[in-house]
Structures are given as structure tokens and as C-alpha cells.
VEXNU-496165 format. One record per residue (C-alpha): residue in one letter; x, y, z. Coordinates in steps of 0.25 Angstrom, whole numbers, padded with zeros to 4 digits, always signed. Example, Ala and Ser with C-alpha at 12.3 -4.5 7.8 and 13.67 -1.06 7.14 Angstrom:
VEXNU-496165
A+0049-0018+0031
S+0055-0004+0029
end
This chain:
VEXNU-496165
M+0022-0013+0100
R+0022+0000+0093
T+0027+0012+0100
E+0026+0023+0089
M+0014+0025+0081
S+0014+0016+0068
A+0005+0017+0056
L-0002+0006+0049
I-0003+0009+0034
I-0013+0001+0026
V-0010+0000+0012
D-0021+0001+0001
L-0032-0008+0006
Q-0041-0003-0006
N-0052-0010-0014
D-0043-0011-0027
F-0033-0019-0019
L-0042-0029-0013
P-0048-0042-0020
G-0058-0037-0031
G-0051-0024-0033
A-0043-0019-0045
L-0029-0023-0039
P-0032-0034-0029
V-0022-0038-0019
P-0024-0053-0017
R-0031-0055-0003
G-0029-0040-0001
D-0042-0039+0007
E-0037-0049+0018
V-0028-0037+0024
I-0040-0028+0027
P-0045-0035+0040
L-0030-0034+0045
A-0029-0020+0041
N-0041-0016+0049
K-0036-0024+0061
L-0022-0018+0061
Q-0027-0004+0060
R-0031-0005+0075
R-0016-0007+0079
F-0011+0006+0073
E-0013+0020+0078
L-0011+0025+0063
V-0017+0018+0051
L-0015+0023+0037
A-0019+0018+0024
T-0016+0020+0009
Q-0024+0019-0004
D-0019+0018-0018
W-0026+0030-0024
H-0024+0030-0039
P-0029+0040-0050
P-0036+0033-0061
D-0025+0037-0071
H-0014+0030-0062
G-0002+0025-0070
S-0001+0012-0062
F-0015+0007-0069
A-0013-0002-0081
A-0026+0004-0086
N-0019+0017-0088
H-0009+0011-0097
P-0015+0006-0110
G-0010-0008-0113
K-0005-0011-0099
N-0010-0021-0089
P-0009-0022-0074
G+0004-0028-0071
D+0012-0021-0082
R+0023-0012-0078
I+0026+0002-0084
M+0034+0014-0081
L+0026+0024-0075
D+0032+0038-0072
G+0046+0032-0072
I+0043+0020-0063
E+0039+0006-0066
Q+0024+0004-0063
I+0016-0009-0062
L+0002-0007-0068
W-0010-0010-0060
P-0025-0011-0062
V-0033+0002-0059
H-0034+0002-0044
C-0036+0011-0032
V-0041+0023-0041
Q-0044+0035-0032
N-0058+0036-0027
T-0062+0022-0032
H-0068+0010-0025
G-0055+0003-0028
A-0046+0013-0020
E-0055+0013-0008
F-0051+0005+0004
A-0056-0009+0006
P-0070-0008+0013
S-0066-0017+0024
F-0053-0009+0027
D-0056-0001+0040
T-0051+0013+0037
S-0056+0020+0049
R-0042+0020+0056
I-0034+0025+0044
A-0028+0039+0048
Q-0024+0042+0033
V-0025+0036+0019
F-0013+0038+0009
H-0016+0038-0005
K-0005+0033-0015
G-0004+0031-0030
L-0011+0044-0033
D-0001+0049-0044
P-0005+0043-0058
R+0010+0042-0062
I+0015+0033-0051
D+0010+0022-0042
S+0011+0022-0027
Y+0012+0008-0020
S+0019+0014-0007
T+0010+0021+0003
F+0021+0031+0004
F+0026+0035-0010
D+0023+0032-0024
N+0031+0022-0032
A+0042+0032-0035
H+0042+0039-0022
R+0038+0052-0029
R+0025+0055-0020
E+0022+0052-0006
T+0008+0047-0001
G+0010+0055+0012
L+0011+0043+0021
A+0026+0045+0024
A+0023+0059+0028
Y+0011+0055+0037
L+0019+0045+0044
K+0031+0054+0046
E+0022+0065+0052
R+0017+0056+0062
S+0031+0050+0065
I+0026+0036+0061
K+0038+0027+0058
D+0031+0013+0059
I+0021+0008+0048
Y+0014-0004+0046
L+0009-0008+0032
L-0002-0017+0027
G-0011-0017+0015
L-0010-0020+0000
A-0002-0024-0008
L+0010-0029+0000
D+0019-0030-0013
Y+0015-0016-0018
C+0010-0005-0009
V+0013-0011+0005
K+0027-0015+0000
Y+0031-0001-0006
S+0025+0006+0006
A+0034-0003+0015
L+0046+0001+0007
D+0043+0015+0007
A+0040+0015+0022
R+0054+0009+0025
Q+0060+0019+0016
L+0054+0030+0024
G+0060+0024+0037
L+0046+0019+0042
N+0046+0006+0050
T+0037-0002+0041
R+0029-0015+0044
V+0021-0022+0034
I+0010-0031+0039
L+0010-0042+0030
D-0003-0049+0033
G-0009-0035+0030
C-0004-0035+0016
R-0007-0043+0003
G+0001-0042-0010
I-0003-0041-0024
G+0008-0051-0029
L+0009-0046-0043
E+0022-0053-0045
P+0026-0066-0038
N+0034-0063-0026
D+0029-0049-0025
V+0025-0050-0011
D+0037-0057-0006
R+0046-0047-0013
A+0038-0036-0006
L+0040-0042+0007
D+0055-0043+0005
E+0056-0029+0000
M+0049-0024+0012
K+0057-0032+0022
R+0070-0027+0015
V+0067-0013+0018
G+0064-0016+0032
A+0049-0017+0033
I+0044-0026+0043
L+0034-0037+0038
L+0024-0042+0049
E+0011-0048+0051
S-0001-0041+0058
C-0001-0051+0069
E+0012-0044+0074
L+0004-0032+0076
L-0009-0038+0081
end
């Protein structure tokens, strides 16, 4: 079905985003068996990790009097405040124990700069800093990517939008994603936004 090499990019399957974690995505753990199974269908598997310093500006705890869900201006752009999550070298930032990482060729870290958040696997939220993923794909002449992971309405969505802006053929494996749904209709809005830019939304059965 695929002639040129394509990459499977698995987004943020980390302890803090799973039930019981600091910023749990509802039913986020359900995507892990599928992520493990799909890896065998791809020659190249990549993964990302949210990798925040403890003083990250997106953490409500770093702004006295603020709570998760509040919005502030952070270094010139609007920022939703989150619970402290995925702090570098902590258990919460580690990949889920049941996630098979043996076939992952490279892991890309995002959210390292305390002054700006980074939902996308390619750039920070102001496109000031790259994660290195775009260059990695370009060096290998990879134009086709498949995304799955957490959370559909944040990191997966922004990754898909950036991928399309980079000219990549972008497919999002919907049953391999779960959304946070901070606001009603966030997930539906995310699906519409991704479709609008030309990302293809599919189910894993179309690959298996």
C-alpha cells in the first residue's frame, strides 16, 4: 500500500497523561495496545515526550493565585495553565510501562523552554524553536507521516497542523488517540481543524 517510507509518530504516551497521572487524558491508556501493534507496520517509528523543566511557565503552580485552566499571557502569547506534569527525569515524564519502546528509532523532546509551551511535535507554540523532528524527516526524504497518541485536541492536533504547513502528507489514526476535552466540543473542533488543512483522518483497521 505504501511505496515510499512513511513514519509512525507516537505522541506523548507518558505516565502523567494516563489515568492516575497529573494531567490524565480520559481513557488515554486504551491507545497503548494499538500503538504497540501498529509499530510493526512501519519501518520507522518515532516518539515524542513532553519534557518540562520544573519552573515551566505553563504550570499553574508557578503563578501564585492561579489555577489549572486559567489563561495568562506568557512571553507574548496566550497560555492555558496546567497542573505540574511531565517534569524532566521524573516518573510522570516516563513512557507508560506497557508501551513497547523497542522499535522507536528516535525520541523528540518538547516543552523544554520555560517561557513557552510546546504542544506540537515540530515547534513550540510560537514557532520560535524546533524540536528537530522536521529536520530528521527531511534528511530521510520522508513525506508521509501517521500520528497517534495524546491528546487528540492538543498535541496531536497541533502536530497535524504543523505537519501540513511543512508540506507533509499527514494521517491521523483516530482510534489511536484520545482527547482531553477541556471545553465542550474541543475534540470535534480539533477534527474539523485538521480536516480543513488537509490531514486525512482514518481508523487503524485501514492500516491493519
